VMD Tcl script that draws the C-alpha trace (Angstrom):
set ca {
  {-9.98 -2.93 -19.17}
  {-7.06 -0.77 -20.23}
  {-9.10 2.18 -18.63}
  {-9.88 -0.31 -15.27}
  {-5.65 -0.68 -14.77}
  {-5.17 2.68 -14.92}
  {-7.63 4.39 -12.89}
  {-6.56 1.71 -10.31}
  {-2.41 2.84 -10.76}
  {-3.55 6.00 -10.49}
  {-6.04 6.53 -7.37}
  {-5.17 2.43 -5.25}
  {-3.83 5.20 -2.61}
  {-6.73 7.01 -2.27}
  {-9.65 4.28 -2.11}
  {-10.73 2.29 1.14}
  {-12.86 -0.19 -1.27}
  {-15.41 1.57 -0.39}
  {-17.92 2.23 -3.16}
  {-18.47 5.99 -1.54}
  {-15.23 6.92 -2.11}
  {-14.71 5.26 -5.79}
  {-17.71 6.07 -7.37}
  {-17.69 9.88 -7.51}
  {-13.86 8.96 -8.80}
  {-15.14 7.47 -11.15}
  {-17.92 9.08 -11.86}
  {-15.86 12.01 -12.71}
  {-13.24 10.68 -14.93}
  {-16.16 9.25 -17.18}
  {-18.61 12.07 -17.04}
  {-15.44 14.46 -18.54}
  {-15.04 12.14 -21.12}
  {-17.38 11.38 -23.83}
  {-19.94 9.12 -25.72}
  {-17.22 8.23 -28.22}
  {-14.81 7.59 -25.36}
  {-16.13 5.46 -23.54}
  {-18.06 3.55 -26.09}
  {-13.84 2.63 -27.51}
  {-13.30 2.14 -23.70}
  {-16.93 -0.95 -24.14}
  {-15.37 -2.33 -27.22}
  {-11.96 -3.38 -25.20}
  {-14.39 -5.92 -23.23}
  {-14.90 -9.47 -23.76}
  {-18.82 -10.23 -24.80}
  {-18.87 -11.89 -21.08}
  {-17.41 -9.00 -19.57}
  {-19.89 -6.45 -21.09}
  {-23.08 -8.69 -20.69}
  {-21.83 -8.48 -16.91}
  {-21.41 -5.31 -16.44}
  {-24.53 -4.81 -18.63}
  {-26.26 -7.33 -15.76}
  {-25.10 -5.76 -12.96}
  {-26.42 -1.79 -14.56}
  {-30.08 -3.88 -14.84}
  {-29.83 -5.01 -11.58}
  {-29.42 -1.90 -10.21}
  {-32.18 0.24 -12.01}
  {-34.88 -2.50 -10.75}
  {-33.62 -1.77 -7.49}
  {-33.78 1.87 -7.52}
  {-37.58 1.45 -9.46}
  {-38.20 -1.07 -6.63}
  {-36.99 1.20 -3.72}
  {-38.81 3.82 -5.40}
  {-42.40 1.82 -5.19}
  {-41.95 0.42 -1.83}
  {-42.39 -2.97 -3.56}
  {-40.65 -6.09 -2.60}
  {-38.30 -6.64 0.91}
  {-35.26 -5.97 1.62}
  {-33.18 -9.61 2.99}
  {-29.55 -8.57 3.87}
  {-28.66 -11.77 2.55}
  {-30.76 -13.20 5.65}
  {-33.25 -16.47 4.07}
  {-37.20 -15.33 4.56}
  {-38.49 -18.15 2.80}
  {-40.17 -19.90 5.83}
  {-42.20 -16.28 6.35}
  {-44.00 -17.38 2.89}
  {-44.49 -20.61 4.19}
  {-48.11 -21.30 6.34}
}
mol new
graphics top color blue
foreach p $ca { graphics top sphere $p radius 0.5 }
foreach p [lrange $ca 0 end-1] q [lrange $ca 1 end] { graphics top cylinder $p $q radius 0.2 }
display resetview
């Protein structure tokens, strides 16, 4: 995506590979764009890339809902399968 390349080339020396550094920059850039401009950028994406983006968004929203309602478990990459075996 051309927008990703532009952001990367402009801010690559400001990023530390930490989401806390990247998020406000990307959010600020997108906040300044109109809905139509954002859709123009999305039109550049291949179907697979768009599907991945929407998948990540949906997963994040579901995780947020689960956390808000206290449902589920945080595994931090650990396998807790045996916890459920009786």
